[in-house]
N, C-alpha and C positions, 0 to 999 in steps of 0.2 A: 581678376576680372573675368566674366564668363564668355564662353562661346555661345552664341545664339543658335538654338537647334530648332528644327521644325517641331512645333508642339503638337500633341494629341488633344484635339478640341472636340472630338466626339467619341463615343464608345466604339463606333465601327470605323474610325478613321485610320487608314494605313499609310496614306500620302496625302500631300497637300500642295496646292498651287499659290505661289506668292503673287497675289493680284496686284498689289501696289505698295511701294514703300512711302510711308508718310514722312520719313526723315531721310536726309541725304548723307552720303559718307562725310564725316568730319563734323556733323552736327551734334551738339550736346543733348543728352536725353535724361529724363528723370524716372525713377521707379513709378510705374503706374501710368506713365504717359504713352499714348497710342503711337506706335512706331511702324506698323505695317497692317495690311489687309490680307487675310489668308482664307482661301476657299477650301472648305472641307468637302466631305461627300454629301453634306446636308445644307450647307449655307456658307455665305461669305462673312467672316467675323474680324472685328478689330482686334488686334494683338498688342498688349501693353509690354513695355520694357520691364524686365525683372529687376534691373539695377540703375543706379545713376552712373553716368560716365559720358564717354564719346563713342559715337558709332564710327569706329575706325576702319571697319572692313565690311563689305558687302560681298558674299559669295554667290548669292542667287539673285539673278536679275528678274525684273517683273515679267510674269508669264512663265517663270520656271517652276517645274514640278519635281519635288523631292520626296523621299520617304521620311515618315515620322522619325525624328531623332537625328537626322542629317543636318550638318552645319549649314546656316544660312548667313550668318554674320558674326561680328565680334564687337563687344563694348569694352573699352579700355580707357586709359589716360591718353590726352593728346600726344600723339607721336608714337604711342605703344604699338608694337607690331605683335601679332599672334604667331604661334608656331606655324611653319610652313604647311599649307593645306594642299594635300595631293590633287593633282589635276582632276581625278575622277570624282572628287568631291564637289567640284563646282558644277552647279546644275545648268543644264541647257534648257531651251524652251521645250514645253511638254512633248511636242511632236518628235523632237530629235531624241529625247530620252526614251520615248516609247519604241522607236525605230531600234536603238541599241539594244534594249531589252529583248526585242523579238529576234534580232539577227545575230546578236552576240559579236558585232563588229568591234575590232580593236580600235583605239583612239588614233593610231598612226594611219596616214594616208596610204592608199594602195597606189602601185605604179600605174601609170596611164594604161599600159598593155593589159593590166588585169581588169581594170574598171570599164574598159571599152567593151567587154563582152559579158552579157548578163549571166551566162552559165558556163561552166567549165566544158561541157560537152561540145560547145561551138569552137573552142580552141583546137581540138582534134579535126573537126570537120572543115577547118579553113582551107587545109591544103589536101587532105586525103579523104576519101570516102570512108564511112564507118564500116568496120568489119561486121560480118554477120554475127548475130547473137549479142550485140551490144546495145540493143534497144532499151533494155532495162536501165543501163547507165544513163542514157539520155533522159529517161523519165525522171530518175533519181535527182538529176542535176537541174531539174525545173523545165526542161525542153520536152514538148510533146513528142512522143514516138513517131517516127515516119514509116510508112509502109515500105517493105523491102523492094517492092516493084516500082517505087517512085523514081522517075528519071533523075540522075545526078545533075543533069545540066539545069533543070528547072530550079532545083535547091540552090545551085551555085548563082544563078541569075538573081534570085530573090535576095541573097545575101549581099551580092556586089552592088545592088541597087542603093543599099544603105551605107557602103563603105566610106563615101566621101564625107558623110556627116558623123562618122563614129567618134572622131576627136571632140566634136561639139557635144555630142551625147554623153561622153564620159565626164564632162564638166557639169553637166545638168544635175541639180539637187533633185532627188527622187526617192521615195520610199521603196523598199524591196518589192512590195506588192505591186506598186506602180510599174517598176521595171520589168517584172515578170509578165504583168498584164500586157505591157507594151510590146514584149516579144511575141506573145500569143496573138495579138491583134495586128501585128505588122506596123506599129506606130513608131515614128521617129520622135524620141523624147525632145530633141532639139526644137521640134515644131510645136511643142505642147506649152501652153501658157499656165504655169504653176500658180495655184491660189493658196498654197499652204505657207506656213511661217517661212520668212526669207525667200519667197518665191519657189518653195519646194513643190514638186509635182506630186500629186495625190492620185490614188486610183480613181477618184471621181473625175479629175482632170483628164486622165487617159481615156476614160469612157466617153466623156464629152467630146474629145477630139475624134475618137473613132466613130461616133454618131455623126459628127459633122462631115466626115470625109466618107460616110456610108460604108465603112469597113467593118467586118466582123471576122471571126476565126474561119480561116480557109479562104478568105476573100483575096482580091488582087492587092498588090503592093500599094502603099499609101501614095505613090507617085501617080497613080491612076484612079483618082476618086470617082471620076465619071463613070468608068467601067463598073466600079464596085457598087455604085448607086443604082445601076440598072438591075441589079440582082433582086429577085422577088422577096418580099418580106418573109415568106414562109422558110427561107433558107436558114434564118436565125433560130437556134434551138431554144433561146429563152428571150424575154422581153428585155429591152435595154433599161437599165437602172436610171431614174431621174437623178438621184443623189443618194449618198450614203453618209449619214450623220452619226458620228461617233457618240457613244454614250457618255453623258457627264457623270462625275462621281454620284451626284444625286440620283440620277436616272437609274444607275446600276443598283444602288441601294433600294429604290423603289421596286425594281424588278425582283431583286432577291427576297424582299420582305412580302411581296404579294404572292410569290411562289410558296414561301414559307407558311403564308396564311391559307390561301385557297386550297392547297394540297392536303396538309396534315389536319387542319382545323375543320371539323365537321359543321359546316354552316346549315343553318335552316332560317326561314324568313317568316315574319309577321308583319301584317299590314293594317293600318287604321286610316279612315277618312274623318277628319274632325270638322266640326262646324266652326269655321274661322270668323263668322260674323261678329260675335263678341270680341274677338282679338283685334279686328279692324276697327271697331268701334272704340276700344280702349286706346289704340294707337292714335286714332284721330283726336280723341279727348286730350291726350298728352301733348300732342303737337299744337293743339289750339291754346295751350298754356302760354305760348310765345316763342317766336323764333330764337330769341336770345336765351331761353331757359334751357337747362340741362335736359329736362324731360323731353324737349322737342327732338333730341338726338337718339332716343331710344327707338329701336327698330322692332319689326316683328320677329327677326332672328334673335334678338336679345330676350324677347319673351319665350321663345323656344328654348333657348339655353337655360333660362332660369327654371323653366317648367321641367326640363330634362334632369337638372340637378335635384330639384325638390322631390321629384318622383323617385330618384334613385335613393334619397334619404328615407322616403316612405317605404321603399321596397328595397332594402340594403343587400339582399342576396344577389341582386344582379351586379352590384358594384364589386366584381370579383374576377379572378382569372384562374386558369388551370396551371397547375405547377407539379407535374410528374404524378405523384401518388397522393396529391392533396389539392384542395381548392383554397386559394388565398382570398379572403374577404377583406376589403380595405376600410379603414376607419374614416378616411378623407375621400371626398369626391374630387378627384383631379381630372378636370374637364379638358378633353382635347378638341380643338376646333380645326377642322380641315380648311386649309388656305391654299388656293391655286396660285402658283407663281410661273413665270415663263419656263423655268427648267423642269417643272414637275409639281410636287405637292409637299407641303410641310404641315405638321399638326402641332402648332404650339399649345402649351398646356397652361391652364388657369388652375393654380394649386389652391386647395382648400376652398373650392368653389361653393360649398355648402354654407360658408360664412360670410359670403358677400351678397349685398343687396342687388336689386335689379340694376340700378344705375352703376354700381361698382363692377358688376359682370360686364355691363356694356362697355365701359371705359377700358377695362382690361382686355376684352376681346378685340376691340378696335386698335388698342395699342400694339398688341401681339401681331395682329393681322398686317398692320402697317409695316412694322419691322420685319416680319416674314417676307413681305413682298420686296422690301429694299435689302434683304440678306444682312440684316443687322441684329442677329439674335445671338444670344449666349447659349451655349450647349445645353445647360440645365432647363432652359425654357422650351425645348422641344423634345425632351426625353421623358419617358414615363407616361402617365396618363391612365386613368382606370376605365374610361370608355370615351368615345369620339362622337361628335355631331358633324355631319356634312350636309350642307345646304346648297342645292343648285336651283332653287326656286327663283333666285334673281336672274338667272340665265335662261328662264323660260321652260325648264324641265318640270313637267307635272308630277312625275314620280320616278323613282329609281331605287335600286337596292345597291349597298355598298359592300366591300370587302373588309372584314375585320382586321384592325391593326394590332397584330399579336404582341403581347400576350393578353390583351384586353378581352373581356367576355362578350362585348357586343358594340355595334355601332348603329347610330340612327341616321337615315337618309331622309332629308326633308325636301319636299317639292314645292311648286308654286302654289299660291292661293288663286284659285280659279272660280269663275261664276258658273254655276251649274243649276239645272232644274231640280228641285227637291220637293218632297212632301212635307208640308209644315205640320204643326200640332193640330190643326183643324182639318187634315187630310186634303188640303188643297195644294196644287202645284205652284211653287213660287221659285223666284231666283234666290239662290243662297250661295254663300262663299264656302268653298270646301278646300282642305289642305291634306294632301297625302303624306303619310309617314311610314316609312319601312324601317323595321328593326331586324338587323342580321344578327343571329345569336350563335355562340359557340355551345353546341349541344352537350359538351362535356361539362359545362358550367351552368347553363340555363336550359331548363326544360320548357316545353311549350306552355304549360300552365303558369310558370313563373314569368315568362316573357309576357303572356296575356295580362297578368296582374300588373306588371309595370306599365303596359301601354294603356290599361284602364285608368290608372292614376295619371298618367300623362294627359290623356284626353280630358280628364276631369279639370285639370289645372288650366289647360289651354282654353277650354270652353268657359271657364270662370276666372278670367285673367285678374280680377281684383284680388285673388288669393296670392298672386305673384307680387303684389305691391306691399304686402305686410312683412 
C-alpha cells in the first residue's frame, strides 16, 4: 500500500498547501475518489486517491504547506501501520514552516534563559558595559550599534523597564522578524495581540502596536506612550506601513512570469477602433430569440473570442511563438482567456478553438471561467495556449494594452463599447458605438505589417458578425 506524497500538479509547482481533507483518518477510499484539496502556485485542485484502501494515517493537517514529494498520508488495510515517520516530515502550518526555513531553528525548545533575549549581544550587556571596539558584534547579532558616548545609565534604564515582563515575552509566539522589530521599536511582545496562526505575533502586529503607542526607533520606552506621541511626525525616517501582505504562490508566479515577459520580450502595440453597431444589433437579435434559448446567453465577448480565433485561422503566421533559433507555428488555435480571481489572474485555455462554433466557444469559455474563479481547474486546463484575449470592457475600461503571456506571440486587450460622435457614410455627425482593441505583439515573431493584417481581418469579422454564425 502506498505512502501518499504531495503531488506535482503544475509545471512550476515546488510546494503545495493542503487546503482540506475530504476524508477522515480511518475512512475507506477507492481509486479515483477525491480525498483532498491542494493549493498549488496557480489554483486549488481536487486530488484523487491513487488506490483502494483505508486512510490510516494523516501526516499533514489542513493548512500545512510541504514540498512536492513529501509524505502527507498513508493508505493501507484497516489497522495497518506505516513505517515510523520522522518528526521533521510532519508538516506544520505554513507560517511555522516558513519560520523554520528562514531561521534554521532546531525542533527542540530553547531554555527560557536563551529565549528571553532576542540577540546574543544583550547577554553580555546585561551586567557589564560593552568593551570598546565591539560595536560590530552587536550589529551582527541583530542589535543596532550604540554610540560610544551614550551614557551607560540610560541604556540600563531602558532595559530594566522591560525586565518584569521578560518571562512573559519568552513565551510569546512570534516570528524572528517580529522579535527583531520589537527590539528596535522598544515594543514588549507580551502586550502585542498576535493575528498569525495560533496567535503568533507577526511583523504587521508589531508595527500596528508601535503605531498605536506612538513609538518609533529612538523614541521613549513603551511605558510612556504619551511622551512618544508628542514627538513631531518628521522625526520618523519613513512612513508607517499599513500592512504587509505575503505573496501567495499564484502571485509569485504572476510576478515572475510578467518580469520574464516584459523584460526579454520586445513588445510593440497596435490599436484599432471598430464600429460595434452591427455587433450590438446581432447580440440584440439573438437575445430576442427568447430568454430560455441558448442563443440568448451569447455575449459580445463571445463574438470577440470567435472573431479572434477565425482571424488567426485566416492569418496563421500570428498563431506562433519564438523558440530560440526558430519560430514555432501552431496547427491548432488554443485560445487563452484571461480570468480575474481574488488571488490574481488565470488564463484557462480552450483547446482546438478553431473547431468550435460560436455557441460551443461561449459554453467552454463560461465553464472555464467559472471553475477558474472557484479554483477547481485541472493543470492541463490552464497550461499552454497560443494567444490570449483579455477583456476589461465589462469593468468600464475604454482601452488598455496588456503584457504578453510567454511564450505566446501576442495578446489582445478588449475595451468597452462606448457611444461616440462619428462621421457616417453621408459625412454627417451621428452617434455610433465604438470598441477599442489593442494588440501587444512579440516583435521577434510578429512584424508590424503582419499584426496589421491580423487586425484588419479581426475588424472585418466583428463589423460583419453574421460571418461568425456560419
